[in-house]
N, C-alpha and C positions, 0 to 999 in steps of 0.2 A: 818416522817418529813419532806420536803424540805429542802436541802444549801441553802446558800443565793443566789447563781448564777440561781438556777431551780426556785428562787421564782418575780425573773425577766422574765422569759421564756414564752413569748406569743405562745408558737407551739401550732395549735390547734385553736387558738383562729381569731376573724372574725372580723375586727373594722373598721366602717366608720364614715369618717372624713369630715365634711363639709368645705367649705373652702380651697380647697386640693390641691391647682392646682398652690399656691406659697407660697411665705412666711414662714407663722408658720404652716401652715394645711399642705405644703410638706415637714416641719421640724418635724412634727411630723409621717407623715405617712413614712417618711426614717427612725426613729427610733422605729414604729411598726415593719417594715419589717426585720430589722436588728434582734429585738426580735424572730423572727418568726413569728408574723402575717399574716394573710390574708387581703389585704387593699383594702375597696373600697372607692374611692377620687370621691367627689362632688363639682361641683361648677358649674355657670352658664358655662363657657366658658369653650365648648368640647376640643379644642386644648391645654390650659392648663393643663388639669387633665389628656390627653392623652400625655403628653409631660414628666408631673411626672411620671405616668403610666410604661412607656416605660423606662425612669432613671432607675424606681426600679424593673422592670422586669431583666433587666440587670446586677441589683444586687443579683438575684436569688429571688427576690421577685414573690408571685401570687399577682397578682391586678387587678384589675376594672375599667373603669372610667363607672360614668354615669352624665350624666349632667342635671343639678339641679337647678332649682332656690327655694332657702328656703321659700321663700315670699309664694310659691306655696302650696297648702297643698296635694292637690292629686299628686303632684312632689315629696313630701318629701314620701308619705306611696309607690309610685311608685320605689324610691332607697331601703327604708327598704326590700319592698318584692323584688327588683331586687336583695340583696347582700341575700338574704335567698333562695332564688330559683337557684343561683349561686352556693353556696359556702355551704348553707345547716343552717346557723346560723347568728345567731347575739350576737357577747358576748359584745363589745363595741362601743359605740357611743359618739363621740366628736364633740360638736357643736361650730365650729371654725369661721364659714362664721359669715361677721360684720363687723364693722367701719363705718368712717361719715370723708369723706376729707373737710365736712365746720366745721369751727371756729369761732364765732361772736357773741356776747351778746346775751341774746335769746329775746329780746325784736326787734334784725332785724333778726331773724332766719324766714326765709320761712315757713310758716306752712306744708307746701307739703315736704321739709326735718324734719319736728319732725315727722311728721306718717310717712315718710320712713325710719327712723331712728330707731321708735319704733319697725317698723314690722322687718326689718331686724335684730336686735338687742335684742328683747326681745321674742315679741310672735312666732317668728322663731325656739327660744330656748325652749321657751313651748311645740311648738308644735312638736319638734324634737323631746321633751326628753319625750312626750308622746306615740307617734309612736315607736321608739327604745322601751321602756320599753313593748309593745304589742309584739312588732319584739323577744324580749329576753327571754318573756314568753311563746311564744310561739312558741319557739328551746327550750324551757326545761332549758335554761340556765342561768347560776347566769352571773348576769351582770354590768359594771362600766358604767356613763356616765359621759363625764368629760365638763363642761360649761367653754369657754375661756371667762372670765372678763376681769377687768381690774382698775386699781386703782382708775381713774375717778370716781367709783360707791361708792368709798367710804370718796368722800370731796369735796368739794369746788374745780370746776377747770372752773375755767371763758372762756368763750367763748364755751364750752363744758357742758354746763346744759342738752344738749338732750342725747348728748351719755354719759351722767356720769346717768341720770335720768333711761337709759334704762340699764344698767350695774348695778344700785344699782337692778330694778328689778331680774336683771340674779343672783346677790347675794342670793335676800330674796327666789325667786325662789328655787334655789340648795338647800337652808335650807329645805324648807318644802318637795322639792321631796325627797330627802335624808330620810326625817322622813314617808314618805306615801308608798315610794317606797321598805322599808325594809321590809324582809333580802334577801332579792332575788337582790336585785340590792342595788349597793351602787350609789350615786352621788354627787360627787364634781366639784370643780371651781379652775382654774388656771388664778392670775391675772399675766399677761407677763408686764415689765415695759418697758424701753427705746428700743425695737426692731425696727432697721430704717429698716420697709418693706417700700413700695410703698404707702401704704395709712398712715403707721402714716407718712412720709416723708412729703405727699403733705399735711396732717391737719396741721401740725405746722409750714407747709410753708419753709421748707428747702431742701436740693437736696443731691446726692451725695458726691459730693465735699465739705459737710458743716456737716459732721460727728463728726470732732475736736469740733466745738459748741454746736452739742448736748450734746455732753458728757461735755462739759463744766456749759452746762444750766443744766442739769441735777443734776451736782453733785455729782455721783455715786460713792460711796466708794471703790467698787471693779475694780475701775480703766477702765473699757471698756464699750461697749455698748451690749447686747445680742446680743442673735442668736437665729435663729428658733429653730435649735439643742437643744440652753436650754431649750426651753418649752418642746419640744420631749421628752426632760430626764423626766420631772418633769409629763408630761404626761404621759409617759410609768410605772411609778412607780403607777401610780393613778391605769393604767389599769390592773395592774399584782395583784398576789395573795403577794407581799410585803406588800400592801398596802388592805391586806385581812379585814383589824381591823379598817378602815378610811372611814369616809363618812358625810357628812355634812360640810365639809371643804375647804376652799377657801388659795389656796396657793401662799402667794406673792412670785412670780421668778423677782427679777429687781438689782439683786446687790448692796441690803443696801439701793437703793437709796427710800426716802421718795415719796408717791404713790401719782401721780400726772395726 
């Protein structure tokens, strides 16, 4: 039986992280590398994932940057195939890419933004999960799929109906995939709270000089905004043997604040 530190050790694991070029994705990647995983970073912007890969390599990590548009089925299949060809297997897949910069009443939302948001935040998660499961099974690996969702998927968030609907779909998909992919693949989700990433700040109409205002508006009991490393730690738990009896769960990481 493994001791507690060993339960969180990802030595020998290969993890694919979409949206890995900045913010939460980069934080997850760093946590995984520090736990011993080999990491495949995916995002549309090659320069961003190559920068993160270089930083993680300096920490002693083994990384691979694969430019990927997660709304393109062929590109996602290429990502999985490249990960297996380069590292020999896929054990962990994090569907992190997503977001929407627009906040406005649903009757004012451009229809194309609805379509774009659903494609990026829900359809890409479905597609990534199915392709990941096939790659894991082809590798003969017991796997972990982690979806990054949002509190917007569990209650009303005026101005974000499109995003909330997509994330509610991610929650439902997480529960069903956990049942369908068991027992060899676990599927869970993490719902971040107020993490002041570029996309989040744009969506709420604030910048780096207004973080104190953001903290006050969210009324966070633990007294600070979150960081990408906070989400990375939760994902590390779900990826590791420490969570070997955890599937179909949505873990809120939000400093005790009410989801919004």
